[in-house]
VOZADO-126243 format. One record per residue: chain; x, y, z of N, C-alpha, C in turn. Coordinates in nm, 3 decimals. Example, Ala and Ser with C-alpha at 12.3 -4.5 7.8 and 13.67 -1.06 7.14 Angstrom:
atom chain A; nX 1.319; nY -0.569; nZ 0.780; caX 1.230; caY -0.450; caZ 0.780; cX 1.320; cY -0.330; cZ 0.780
atom chain A; nX 1.285; nY -0.225; nZ 0.708; caX 1.367; caY -0.106; caZ 0.714; cX 1.290; cY 0.003; cZ 0.787
This chain:
atom chain A; nX -1.612; nY -1.852; nZ -2.554; caX -1.702; caY -1.919; caZ -2.464; cX -1.813; cY -1.821; cZ -2.429
atom chain A; nX -1.933; nY -1.873; nZ -2.426; caX -2.049; caY -1.788; caZ -2.401; cX -2.137; cY -1.856; cZ -2.298
atom chain A; nX -2.192; nY -1.775; nZ -2.206; caX -2.286; caY -1.828; caZ -2.107; cX -2.414; cY -1.745; cZ -2.107
atom chain A; nX -2.522; nY -1.814; nZ -2.079; caX -2.648; caY -1.750; caZ -2.047; cX -2.672; cY -1.785; cZ -1.901
atom chain A; nX -2.674; nY -1.683; nZ -1.816; caX -2.690; caY -1.702; caZ -1.672; cX -2.832; cY -1.659; cZ -1.636
atom chain A; nX -2.907; nY -1.750; nZ -1.576; caX -3.044; caY -1.719; caZ -1.537; cX -3.061; cY -1.740; cZ -1.387
atom chain A; nX -3.110; nY -1.635; nZ -1.320; caX -3.143; caY -1.648; caZ -1.179; cX -3.275; cY -1.723; cZ -1.172
atom chain A; nX -3.278; nY -1.830; nZ -1.094; caX -3.398; caY -1.914; caZ -1.089; cX -3.443; cY -1.936; cZ -0.946
atom chain A; nX -3.574; nY -1.956; nZ -0.931; caX -3.626; caY -1.999; caZ -0.801; cX -3.630; cY -2.152; cZ -0.796
atom chain A; nX -3.626; nY -2.214; nZ -0.915; caX -3.606; caY -2.358; caZ -0.924; cX -3.572; cY -2.392; cZ -1.068
atom chain A; nX -3.499; nY -2.503; nZ -1.085; caX -3.463; caY -2.551; caZ -1.218; cX -3.432; cY -2.700; cZ -1.209
atom chain A; nX -3.449; nY -2.766; nZ -1.323; caX -3.416; caY -2.908; caZ -1.328; cX -3.379; cY -2.948; cZ -1.470
atom chain A; nX -3.310; nY -3.061; nZ -1.479; caX -3.273; caY -3.119; caZ -1.607; cX -3.316; cY -3.264; cZ -1.604
atom chain A; nX -3.387; nY -3.305; nZ -1.711; caX -3.432; caY -3.444; caZ -1.722; cX -3.383; cY -3.503; cZ -1.853
atom chain A; nX -3.353; nY -3.631; nZ -1.848; caX -3.317; caY -3.709; caZ -1.967; cX -3.404; cY -3.834; cZ -1.965
atom chain A; nX -3.476; nY -3.855; nZ -2.074; caX -3.569; caY -3.969; caZ -2.081; cX -3.663; cY -3.971; cZ -1.960
atom chain A; nX -3.716; nY -3.856; nZ -1.926; caX -3.812; caY -3.836; caZ -1.816; cX -3.755; cY -3.866; cZ -1.677
atom chain A; nX -3.623; nY -3.876; nZ -1.667; caX -3.559; caY -3.896; caZ -1.537; cX -3.478; cY -3.772; cZ -1.502
atom chain A; nX -3.506; nY -3.711; nZ -1.385; caX -3.432; caY -3.592; caZ -1.344; cX -3.288; cY -3.629; cZ -1.308
atom chain A; nX -3.196; nY -3.556; nZ -1.370; caX -3.054; caY -3.578; caZ -1.341; cX -2.995; cY -3.462; cZ -1.261
atom chain A; nX -3.069; nY -3.351; nZ -1.254; caX -3.025; caY -3.235; caZ -1.176; cX -3.148; cY -3.157; cZ -1.133
atom chain A; nX -3.140; nY -3.101; nZ -1.013; caX -3.253; caY -3.024; caZ -0.961; cX -3.201; cY -2.928; cZ -0.855
atom chain A; nX -3.241; nY -2.801; nZ -0.866; caX -3.203; caY -2.702; caZ -0.765; cX -3.323; cY -2.617; cZ -0.729
atom chain A; nX -3.308; nY -2.548; nZ -0.617; caX -3.405; caY -2.445; caZ -0.578; cX -3.342; cY -2.312; cZ -0.615
atom chain A; nX -3.336; nY -2.217; nZ -0.524; caX -3.282; caY -2.085; caZ -0.555; cX -3.136; cY -2.094; cZ -0.600
atom chain A; nX -3.108; nY -2.029; nZ -0.712; caX -2.970; caY -2.029; caZ -0.761; cX -2.960; cY -1.984; cZ -0.905
atom chain A; nX -2.862; nY -2.042; nZ -0.975; caX -2.836; caY -2.005; caZ -1.114; cX -2.842; cY -2.127; cZ -1.204
atom chain A; nX -2.906; nY -2.109; nZ -1.318; caX -2.899; caY -2.205; caZ -1.427; cX -2.807; cY -2.141; cZ -1.530
atom chain A; nX -2.699; nY -2.212; nZ -1.564; caX -2.599; caY -2.159; caZ -1.657; cX -2.596; cY -2.247; cZ -1.781
atom chain A; nX -2.626; nY -2.187; nZ -1.896; caX -2.612; caY -2.255; caZ -2.024; cX -2.476; cY -2.216; cZ -2.079
atom chain A; nX -2.396; nY -2.316; nZ -2.119; caX -2.256; caY -2.293; caZ -2.157; cX -2.232; cY -2.337; cZ -2.300
atom chain A; nX -2.186; nY -2.242; nZ -2.383; caX -2.147; caY -2.272; caZ -2.520; cX -1.997; cY -2.257; cZ -2.535
atom chain A; nX -1.936; nY -2.350; nZ -2.608; caX -1.790; caY -2.354; caZ -2.620; cX -1.751; cY -2.357; cZ -2.768
atom chain A; nX -1.649; nY -2.279; nZ -2.803; caX -1.594; caY -2.281; caZ -2.940; cX -1.459; cY -2.351; cZ -2.940
atom chain A; nX -1.411; nY -2.382; nZ -3.058; caX -1.282; caY -2.451; caZ -3.072; cX -1.165; cY -2.365; cZ -3.028
atom chain A; nX -1.183; nY -2.234; nZ -3.022; caX -1.073; caY -2.145; caZ -2.984; cX -1.072; cY -2.112; cZ -2.835
atom chain A; nX -1.165; nY -2.166; nZ -2.759; caX -1.170; caY -2.136; caZ -2.615; cX -1.057; cY -2.204; cZ -2.540
atom chain A; nX -1.017; nY -2.140; nZ -2.431; caX -0.905; caY -2.188; caZ -2.350; cX -0.940; cY -2.180; cZ -2.201
atom chain A; nX -0.843; nY -2.219; nZ -2.119; caX -0.861; caY -2.208; caZ -1.974; cX -0.877; cY -2.062; cZ -1.930
atom chain A; nX -0.820; nY -1.969; nZ -2.006; caX -0.835; caY -1.828; caZ -1.974; cX -0.981; cY -1.783; cZ -1.988
atom chain A; nX -1.051; nY -1.838; nZ -2.088; caX -1.193; caY -1.807; caZ -2.103; cX -1.271; cY -1.858; cZ -1.983
atom chain A; nX -1.236; nY -1.977; nZ -1.938; caX -1.302; caY -2.035; caZ -1.820; cX -1.278; cY -1.948; cZ -1.698
atom chain A; nX -1.154; nY -1.910; nZ -1.677; caX -1.120; caY -1.827; caZ -1.560; cX -1.198; cY -1.696; cZ -1.562
atom chain A; nX -1.205; nY -1.632; nZ -1.678; caX -1.278; caY -1.506; caZ -1.688; cX -1.425; cY -1.525; cZ -1.653
atom chain A; nX -1.488; nY -1.625; nZ -1.715; caX -1.632; caY -1.645; caZ -1.693; cX -1.664; cY -1.688; cZ -1.551
atom chain A; nX -1.585; nY -1.777; nZ -1.496; caX -1.612; caY -1.823; caZ -1.358; cX -1.600; cY -1.707; cZ -1.261
atom chain A; nX -1.496; nY -1.628; nZ -1.275; caX -1.478; caY -1.512; caZ -1.187; cX -1.596; cY -1.416; cZ -1.201
atom chain A; nX -1.638; nY -1.391; nZ -1.323; caX -1.749; caY -1.300; caZ -1.348; cX -1.879; cY -1.355; cZ -1.288
atom chain A; nX -1.906; nY -1.484; nZ -1.310; caX -2.030; caY -1.544; caZ -1.263; cX -2.039; cY -1.545; cZ -1.111
atom chain A; nX -1.934; nY -1.587; nZ -1.042; caX -1.943; caY -1.597; caZ -0.896; cX -1.953; cY -1.461; cZ -0.828
atom chain A; nX -1.911; nY -1.356; nZ -0.898; caX -1.916; caY -1.223; caZ -0.840; cX -2.031; cY -1.136; cZ -0.891
atom chain A; nX -2.109; nY -1.188; nZ -0.987; caX -2.225; caY -1.113; caZ -1.036; cX -2.323; cY -1.088; cZ -0.923
atom chain A; nX -2.359; nY -0.964; nZ -0.902; caX -2.455; caY -0.931; caZ -0.796; cX -2.595; cY -0.933; cZ -0.856
atom chain A; nX -2.653; nY -1.054; nZ -0.861; caX -2.784; caY -1.072; caZ -0.923; cX -2.891; cY -1.121; cZ -0.827
atom chain A; nX -2.853; nY -1.139; nZ -0.700; caX -2.950; caY -1.181; caZ -0.599; cX -2.985; cY -1.061; cZ -0.511
atom chain A; nX -3.108; nY -1.059; nZ -0.463; caX -3.156; caY -0.946; caZ -0.385; cX -3.101; cY -0.946; cZ -0.242
atom chain A; nX -3.071; nY -0.826; nZ -0.195; caX -3.034; caY -0.809; caZ -0.055; cX -3.160; cY -0.784; cZ 0.028
atom chain A; nX -3.143; nY -0.745; nZ 0.153; caX -3.258; caY -0.724; caZ 0.242; cX -3.348; cY -0.609; cZ 0.197
atom chain A; nX -3.296; nY -0.522; nZ 0.110; caX -3.374; caY -0.410; caZ 0.057; cX -3.431; cY -0.439; cZ -0.083
atom chain A; nX -3.424; nY -0.565; nZ -0.123; caX -3.473; caY -0.608; caZ -0.255; cX -3.398; cY -0.542; cZ -0.370
atom chain A; nX -3.270; nY -0.517; nZ -0.348; caX -3.181; caY -0.462; caZ -0.451; cX -3.084; cY -0.572; cZ -0.491
atom chain A; nX -3.062; nY -0.589; nZ -0.621; caX -2.967; caY -0.691; caZ -0.666; cX -2.827; cY -0.648; cZ -0.626
atom chain A; nX -2.782; nY -0.704; nZ -0.514; caX -2.656; caY -0.661; caZ -0.456; cX -2.579; cY -0.777; cZ -0.395
atom chain A; nX -2.627; nY -0.900; nZ -0.416; caX -2.568; caY -1.018; caZ -0.354; cX -2.522; cY -1.113; cZ -0.464
atom chain A; nX -2.402; nY -1.167; nZ -0.447; caX -2.345; caY -1.256; caZ -0.549; cX -2.367; cY -1.402; cZ -0.512
atom chain A; nX -2.340; nY -1.487; nZ -0.607; caX -2.346; caY -1.632; caZ -0.585; cX -2.253; cY -1.673; cZ -0.472
atom chain A; nX -2.137; nY -1.614; nZ -0.469; caX -2.039; caY -1.644; caZ -0.366; cX -2.089; cY -1.605; cZ -0.227
atom chain A; nX -2.161; nY -1.493; nZ -0.220; caX -2.215; caY -1.445; caZ -0.092; cX -2.332; cY -1.529; cZ -0.043
atom chain A; nX -2.411; nY -1.579; nZ -0.135; caX -2.537; caY -1.643; caZ -0.101; cX -2.527; cY -1.792; cZ -0.077
atom chain A; nX -2.430; nY -1.858; nZ -0.137; caX -2.421; caY -2.004; caZ -0.130; cX -2.540; cY -2.070; cZ -0.198
atom chain A; nX -2.583; nY -2.013; nZ -0.308; caX -2.696; caY -2.067; caZ -0.384; cX -2.651; cY -2.188; cZ -0.465
atom chain A; nX -2.750; nY -2.259; nZ -0.519; caX -2.721; caY -2.378; caZ -0.599; cX -2.702; cY -2.339; cZ -0.746
atom chain A; nX -2.635; nY -2.430; nZ -0.819; caX -2.604; caY -2.403; caZ -0.960; cX -2.624; cY -2.531; cZ -1.042
atom chain A; nX -2.681; nY -2.513; nZ -1.161; caX -2.682; caY -2.617; caZ -1.264; cX -2.611; cY -2.560; cZ -1.386
atom chain A; nX -2.519; nY -2.638; nZ -1.444; caX -2.454; caY -2.602; caZ -1.570; cX -2.498; cY -2.701; cZ -1.676
atom chain A; nX -2.542; nY -2.647; nZ -1.790; caX -2.588; caY -2.729; caZ -1.902; cX -2.509; cY -2.689; cZ -2.027
atom chain A; nX -2.449; nY -2.786; nZ -2.093; caX -2.378; caY -2.757; caZ -2.218; cX -2.481; cY -2.726; cZ -2.326
atom chain A; nX -2.452; nY -2.625; nZ -2.408; caX -2.547; caY -2.587; caZ -2.512; cX -2.472; cY -2.531; cZ -2.633
atom chain A; nX -2.439; nY -2.619; nZ -2.728; caX -2.366; caY -2.578; caZ -2.846; cX -2.444; cY -2.478; cZ -2.932
atom chain A; nX -2.576; nY -2.475; nZ -2.918; caX -2.657; caY -2.385; caZ -3.000; cX -2.637; cY -2.237; cZ -2.965
atom chain A; nX -2.566; nY -2.209; nZ -2.856; caX -2.535; caY -2.069; caZ -2.824; cX -2.445; cY -2.006; cZ -2.929
atom chain A; nX -2.381; nY -2.091; nZ -3.010; caX -2.295; caY -2.040; caZ -3.117; cX -2.356; cY -2.064; cZ -3.255
atom chain A; nX -2.488; nY -2.065; nZ -3.260; caX -2.557; caY -2.079; caZ -3.389; cX -2.524; cY -1.958; cZ -3.477
atom chain A; nX -2.495; nY -1.985; nZ -3.602; caX -2.469; caY -1.881; caZ -3.701; cX -2.593; cY -1.873; cZ -3.789
atom chain A; nX -2.659; nY -1.758; nZ -3.790; caX -2.788; caY -1.746; caZ -3.859; cX -2.789; cY -1.640; cZ -3.969
atom chain A; nX -2.673; nY -1.590; nZ -4.007; caX -2.667; caY -1.481; caZ -4.105; cX -2.717; cY -1.525; cZ -4.242
atom chain A; nX -2.685; nY -1.646; nZ -4.282; caX -2.720; caY -1.692; caZ -4.416; cX -2.827; cY -1.801; cZ -4.408
atom chain A; nX -2.937; nY -1.780; nZ -4.476; caX -3.042; caY -1.881; caZ -4.481; cX -3.121; cY -1.890; cZ -4.352
atom chain A; nX -3.201; nY -1.995; nZ -4.341; caX -3.287; caY -2.013; caZ -4.226; cX -3.249; cY -2.130; cZ -4.138
atom chain A; nX -3.156; nY -2.211; nZ -4.182; caX -3.110; caY -2.322; caZ -4.101; cX -2.981; cY -2.279; cZ -4.029
atom chain A; nX -2.983; nY -2.277; nZ -3.898; caX -2.863; caY -2.235; caZ -3.825; cX -2.746; cY -2.329; cZ -3.852
atom chain A; nX -2.628; nY -2.270; nZ -3.859; caX -2.505; caY -2.346; caZ -3.872; cX -2.437; cY -2.346; cZ -3.735
atom chain A; nX -2.380; nY -2.459; nZ -3.699; caX -2.312; caY -2.471; caZ -3.569; cX -2.163; cY -2.492; cZ -3.588
atom chain A; nX -2.111; nY -2.444; nZ -3.698; caX -1.971; caY -2.462; caZ -3.733; cX -1.877; cY -2.399; cZ -3.630
atom chain A; nX -1.924; nY -2.294; nZ -3.563; caX -1.839; caY -2.226; caZ -3.463; cX -1.834; cY -2.300; cZ -3.330
atom chain A; nX -1.930; nY -2.387; nZ -3.305; caX -1.931; caY -2.463; caZ -3.179; cX -1.821; cY -2.568; cZ -3.182
atom chain A; nX -1.757; nY -2.587; nZ -3.068; caX -1.648; caY -2.685; caZ -3.059; cX -1.703; cY -2.827; cZ -3.072
atom chain A; nX -1.624; nY -2.912; nZ -3.133; caX -1.657; caY -3.054; caZ -3.140; cX -1.640; cY -3.115; cZ -3.000
atom chain A; nX -1.708; nY -3.226; nZ -2.973; caX -1.703; caY -3.286; caZ -2.839; cX -1.563; cY -3.313; cZ -2.785
atom chain A; nX -1.469; nY -3.352; nZ -2.869; caX -1.334; caY -3.382; caZ -2.818; cX -1.264; cY -3.259; cZ -2.762
atom chain A; nX -1.302; nY -3.141; nZ -2.809; caX -1.249; caY -3.015; caZ -2.756; cX -1.339; cY -2.963; cZ -2.644
atom chain A; nX -1.469; nY -2.968; nZ -2.667; caX -1.564; caY -2.906; caZ -2.575; cX -1.575; cY -2.979; cZ -2.441
atom chain A; nX -1.576; nY -3.111; nZ -2.444; caX -1.599; caY -3.187; caZ -2.320; cX -1.495; cY -3.159; cZ -2.211
atom chain A; nX -1.365; nY -3.160; nZ -2.241; caX -1.269; caY -3.126; caZ -2.135; cX -1.286; cY -2.984; cZ -2.083
atom chain A; nX -1.318; nY -2.890; nZ -2.170; caX -1.339; caY -2.752; caZ -2.126; cX -1.466; cY -2.740; cZ -2.041
atom chain A; nX -1.568; nY -2.813; nZ -2.078; caX -1.692; caY -2.816; caZ -2.000; cX -1.664; cY -2.866; cZ -1.859
atom chain A; nX -1.591; nY -2.978; nZ -1.849; caX -1.559; caY -3.032; caZ -1.716; cX -1.472; cY -2.935; cZ -1.636
atom chain A; nX -1.378; nY -2.871; nZ -1.702; caX -1.291; caY -2.775; caZ -1.634; cX -1.373; cY -2.654; cZ -1.585
atom chain A; nX -1.469; nY -2.611; nZ -1.665; caX -1.556; caY -2.501; caZ -1.625; cX -1.631; cY -2.538; cZ -1.497
atom chain A; nX -1.690; nY -2.656; nZ -1.495; caX -1.768; caY -2.702; caZ -1.379; cX -1.679; cY -2.711; cZ -1.255
atom chain A; nX -1.562; nY -2.774; nZ -1.267; caX -1.475; caY -2.789; caZ -1.150; cX -1.421; cY -2.654; cZ -1.103
atom chain A; nX -1.394; nY -2.564; nZ -1.195; caX -1.347; caY -2.429; caZ -1.157; cX -1.455; cY -2.354; cZ -1.082
atom chain A; nX -1.578; nY -2.368; nZ -1.127; caX -1.690; caY -2.305; caZ -1.059; cX -1.708; cY -2.364; cZ -0.919
atom chain A; nX -1.699; nY -2.495; nZ -0.909; caX -1.709; caY -2.561; caZ -0.777; cX -1.600; cY -2.512; cZ -0.682
atom chain A; nX -1.479; nY -2.497; nZ -0.734; caX -1.368; caY -2.449; caZ -0.650; cX -1.395; cY -2.309; cZ -0.596
atom chain A; nX -1.458; nY -2.226; nZ -0.676; caX -1.484; caY -2.087; caZ -0.635; cX -1.599; cY -2.073; cZ -0.537
atom chain A; nX -1.699; nY -2.159; nZ -0.548; caX -1.816; caY -2.145; caZ -0.459; cX -1.817; cY -2.250; cZ -0.348
atom chain A; nX -1.720; nY -2.339; nZ -0.349; caX -1.705; caY -2.440; caZ -0.245; cX -1.830; cY -2.526; cZ -0.225
atom chain A; nX -1.893; nY -2.562; nZ -0.334; caX -2.007; caY -2.652; caZ -0.328; cX -2.018; cY -2.725; cZ -0.462
atom chain A; nX -2.087; nY -2.836; nZ -0.462; caX -2.102; caY -2.914; caZ -0.584; cX -2.196; cY -2.844; cZ -0.681
atom chain A; nX -2.155; nY -2.842; nZ -0.806; caX -2.237; caY -2.787; caZ -0.914; cX -2.305; cY -2.904; cZ -0.983
atom chain A; nX -2.435; nY -2.893; nZ -1.000; caX -2.507; caY -2.998; caZ -1.071; cX -2.496; cY -2.971; cZ -1.221
atom chain A; nX -2.512; nY -3.076; nZ -1.299; caX -2.498; caY -3.062; caZ -1.445; cX -2.601; cY -3.146; cZ -1.516
atom chain A; nX -2.618; nY -3.113; nZ -1.643; caX -2.687; caY -3.201; caZ -1.734; cX -2.588; cY -3.307; cZ -1.777
atom chain A; nX -2.616; nY -3.373; nZ -1.888; caX -2.524; caY -3.472; caZ -1.943; cX -2.479; cY -3.422; cZ -2.080
atom chain A; nX -2.351; nY -3.402; nZ -2.094; caX -2.295; caY -3.346; caZ -2.215; cX -2.340; cY -3.427; cZ -2.337
atom chain A; nX -2.396; nY -3.359; nZ -2.436; caX -2.435; caY -3.423; caZ -2.561; cX -2.570; cY -3.493; cZ -2.558
atom chain A; nX -2.633; nY -3.500; nZ -2.443; caX -2.762; caY -3.570; caZ -2.432; cX -2.876; cY -3.479; cZ -2.476
atom chain A; nX -2.989; nY -3.541; nZ -2.509; caX -3.112; caY -3.468; caZ -2.537; cX -3.178; cY -3.440; cZ -2.402
atom chain A; nX -3.163; nY -3.318; nZ -2.356; caX -3.208; caY -3.282; caZ -2.221; cX -3.335; cY -3.197; cZ -2.229
atom chain A; nX -3.415; nY -3.210; nZ -2.127; caX -3.532; caY -3.125; caZ -2.107; cX -3.501; cY -3.038; cZ -1.986
atom chain A; nX -3.485; nY -2.909; nZ -2.010; caX -3.449; caY -2.815; caZ -1.904; cX -3.574; cY -2.738; cZ -1.864
atom chain A; nX -3.607; nY -2.743; nZ -1.736; caX -3.722; caY -2.670; caZ -1.683; cX -3.670; cY -2.567; cZ -1.583
atom chain A; nX -3.730; nY -2.449; nZ -1.585; caX -3.686; caY -2.347; caZ -1.491; cX -3.797; cY -2.249; cZ -1.462
atom chain A; nX -3.786; nY -2.189; nZ -1.347; caX -3.869; caY -2.074; caZ -1.312; cX -3.771; cY -1.958; cZ -1.297
atom chain A; nX -3.764; nY -1.876; nZ -1.401; caX -3.673; caY -1.763; caZ -1.400; cX -3.724; cY -1.664; cZ -1.296
atom chain A; nX -3.637; nY -1.623; nZ -1.207; caX -3.672; caY -1.535; caZ -1.097; cX -3.635; cY -1.393; cZ -1.134
atom chain A; nX -3.734; nY -1.310; nZ -1.153; caX -3.710; caY -1.169; caZ -1.184; cX -3.797; cY -1.118; cZ -1.297
atom chain A; nX -3.775; nY -1.156; nZ -1.417; caX -3.671; caY -1.246; caZ -1.467; cX -3.535; cY -1.178; cZ -1.472
atom chain A; nX -3.433; nY -1.258; nZ -1.443; caX -3.295; caY -1.213; caZ -1.455; cX -3.224; cY -1.309; cZ -1.549
atom chain A; nX -3.181; nY -1.258; nZ -1.664; caX -3.107; caY -1.337; caZ -1.762; cX -2.993; cY -1.251; cZ -1.813
atom chain A; nX -2.871; nY -1.303; nZ -1.801; caX -2.752; caY -1.227; caZ -1.841; cX -2.669; cY -1.313; cZ -1.935
atom chain A; nX -2.625; nY -1.252; nZ -2.045; caX -2.541; caY -1.321; caZ -2.142; cX -2.401; cY -1.262; cZ -2.134
atom chain A; nX -2.301; nY -1.350; nZ -2.124; caX -2.162; caY -1.304; caZ -2.117; cX -2.081; cY -1.384; cZ -2.218
atom chain A; nX -2.000; nY -1.315; nZ -2.295; caX -1.913; caY -1.378; caZ -2.395; cX -1.768; cY -1.347; cZ -2.355
atom chain A; nX -1.689; nY -1.450; nZ -2.338; caX -1.552; caY -1.431; caZ -2.290; cX -1.462; cY -1.365; cZ -2.395
atom chain A; nX -1.497; nY -1.371; nZ -2.519; caX -1.413; caY -1.310; caZ -2.624; cX -1.436; cY -1.160; cZ -2.634
atom chain A; nX -1.559; nY -1.118; nZ -2.611; caX -1.590; caY -0.975; caZ -2.622; cX -1.606; cY -0.910; cZ -2.486
atom chain A; nX -1.604; nY -0.994; nZ -2.381; caX -1.623; caY -0.949; caZ -2.244; cX -1.762; cY -0.891; cZ -2.222
atom chain A; nX -1.852; nY -0.919; nZ -2.314; caX -1.992; caY -0.884; caZ -2.304; cX -2.065; cY -0.962; cZ -2.412
atom chain A; nX -2.183; nY -0.916; nZ -2.447; caX -2.254; caY -0.979; caZ -2.559; cX -2.307; cY -0.875; cZ -2.652
């Protein structure tokens, strides 16, 4: 399982020009899932994300976590995070989990995150053609892979 975590001053997700999610200060999380991912991958990533000190404290030092701040979150499924580009110019997505595997893990990831931060997490729509807009704050963008514990 792989995430791209972006600190944002605002973000939104639209489908067919209709906004389905919108936040102000918080995190936009892009989530990629493979067929070998498990609940342990979810637990690792959720714990890491809620405790990442990526928000500024009163001294403008990144020292505040999502859990400390009560910021908003959007999670968007993104199978392209597991694009394989070694051979040729057309990415292969063979490593990305099929929807029957990915969808339950996606929902479990979202509910686990909600349990940890005690607030509702907004989402895109799994498998939909989404338009994601964001204002990256910093910019702060962090990639975490649960299999390697980094990227």
